[in-house]
N, C-alpha and C positions, 0 to 999 in steps of 0.2 A: 701739090706739094714738090718741093725739088726733089730728085733722087732719092726717094720712099726707100728708108732701109731695113724695117724694125717690125713691131709687131709679132715678139718672140715666143713661140709656143715652147709650154714645157713645164713642167711643179713648179711650182710658186708658193711661197711663205710671205707671210708679212710679218715675220718676227724683224725688231729690230738688230739693229747690228753697228759695232762701229762708235760714232757719231750720232747715230739717230735711236741710242735710247730714248726709252719717253721721259723726259724733262721731270714732269707730273707726275710720275709714277715715284718718286723721290721722295717724295713730301707725306706727311701724315693729312689726313681728313679736314685738319683742323687749318694747319699751313696752305692747303691745298684751292681750300675754300676761298681764303683771304687773299691768296695770288691770281683766283679768279674775281673774286669782287672787284678788284682792285687795278687788275687790267683793261685796257680798252678793247676790243675786238674790229677790227676792222676786215672788210673784203675787199677785194682786188679780184679783178676781169684778168683773163688770159692775158698775157704779153706785159700786164703792166708792171711796174717798179714798187717794190716795196720799200728797196733803201737803194741810197747809190752811192758809191765808192766817193770818199773824199765830203762826205757831207757830216752833218753834226751825229752824235748819238741817236735815236728816238727811243731807244732803251732794247730791250730783251724780246725777243720773236719766239710764239711759239706757235708748230703749223697747225689748225685744226681742223681745214679740211681741204684737199686739193694736194697741190706740190710746189714746196720753190725752189728755184736754181738760185746756187749761189758761184758766183762767178766774177773773175779778173775780167780788165780789160786793155789793150795796148793801146798804146798812142796812134796805131794806123787802124783800131776797129776793128782788131779779133779779139774772139773770146777765148776764155781758158773756164771750164765749168770748172769752180773746187770742190762741189756735191752736192747733191740734191737734199731737201728737209720735207720729209714726206708728214703726213700728220702723226702730231704727237712731240716731235722733235722741234727743238732749240735751236736758233743763230744771235749772231750780233754779241753774242757770251762777251768776248772780248771789251768790244765796245762798251758796254756798259762797267765793269770792271776798271779800266782804266780812263776811263772821260774821253777817250780820244774818237774824230775820227771814222768812218768808215772803213774797213783795209778794203770792203768787196762791194759788191751789187750783189741785190737779189730779186729776182723777177718771175712774178707767175705764171708759173706754166702752166695753167688751168685754170676756171675758175677757182681763187683760194678763199680761206678765210682763216684769220692769226689772229691772236693774242699779242700786245703791244705793253709791256709793265714798264716804265721811266727805272732811266738810273737812279734815280730817288730813293722811289718803294723800293725800288732791289737791293739796294746798300739797307736800307730800312731792316728791310725782312730777311738780310742775311745776320744783320746787327741782333736782330730778335730770338733767330732761330737756325740753330746749326746745321739743321737739314736741307736750308736753302742753301745754305754756303756748299756743304758736303753734294748738293744734287747739279751745281754749278762745278763744281771739283770736276765729277765723274762725266758732266757733259766735256768739260774742257781736255779731259782725259783721252776720250774716246775720239774728241778732235784732234788733239796729238798724234794720235798713231794714226789716225786715218792719213793725215798730213803727209806723215815719212812714210806711207806703203801708196801714198799717191806720189810722191817724189821718185820713190823705186820706179815705177810704173812708166812715168813718161821721163825719169832717166837715161834705166837700163832694159828694158821691157823693147821690141823689135814691134811695130804696126800692129802685126798679125797678134803679135799676144794680146796688146791692149785690146783688139776687137774680139779677141777671145776673152779678155777676164769682163768685159760690159756684156757678151751674150750669155756669160756665167749668172751672172747676176741676178736671171730669171729661174735661177737653180740653186746656189748658193749662197743669198746676197754676203754679204764680204766689203772690206774698207781698199782704197784706195778708188780705181779709174771708176765711173760708175756708181756708187755707190746712192744708194736710196733712189736707187732709179725706177720710174714705176715702168714695169717691162708688161705690164700690157697694155700699156702703149706704144705703136706705131712711130718707130724714129725715122727721121731722115739720115742719111749720110752725111748731110750737112750737121744734123746735131750730136753724131757720133763721132764726128773731126773734132767738134768743138770738147766732149769731154774725153779724149784721148791726144788733145793737144798735136792734130794734123788736118791731111787737108780733106774735101768733101772726095776728090779724084785719086785720093792715094788710099783711101778706104775704102771704093770700090772695088779698086785692087785687090784690097785685103779680102774682100768676103767674097771674091771670087776663086782666090787661092784656098777660102777655106771650103767651099763648096765643091773644088776639083781632088779638095784633099777627102771627100765624104763626110765631115764634120757639121756640117749646115744644108736646108736646102733653100735656094732664093725659088722665087716665085709670086707673080705682081708684088712685090716690092714689100713683101712678108719673110720675115726669116722664121725658119723653123730647122729646131739643133735635132740634127738625126744621130752622132754621136758625139757626147757629152763626152769623156774619156779621150777623146780626140783633138778637143777641144782646150781641156786639163793638162792636155803633153804640150 
């Protein structure tokens, strides 16, 4: 792996936050079962594309297992990760509502399984059960707040601050850069760069500066959090 810079150690929590509130938890048992009965299960190997930007909407996706990254690609091939979709979270809500093309790409980070429910079925369920509509609204509300924090992170925070916020996901999951990240998985400097909107070389310098400040320790590619208060500051 190129420029390995991950495998963060520290207290972990699986509690969903921001755009990762569990979609199915907003439904009662009967509606949840209807959703499950009418959804298609699809499995994707690590690296496989789940959705592609500008293609027609395939439906609403809910991650069952694994991890999916949602990202944009520039004209020259550079990636900017928008968010991660861990198990239980949904993605592609906007296209289900407006019927337009996919605004982002989605790719399996590891072997993953997702539920896919078509726009037609989603509209039918929303019309018949307001709890489905409420679940979509809750998901979109969390996504909007996440995107506002992501804009703030990318526009107003220094690179070292953005790297710190990614590392802090392993302590307290939060919206913005790195939201939904699997902090038990080792990251490369290239992946961190895609998360924070920078380059691998700049990320490497930021990590070394954080190590010099006593906030982290780098050894054999793994990052150990030494002083969380220094990362938070």
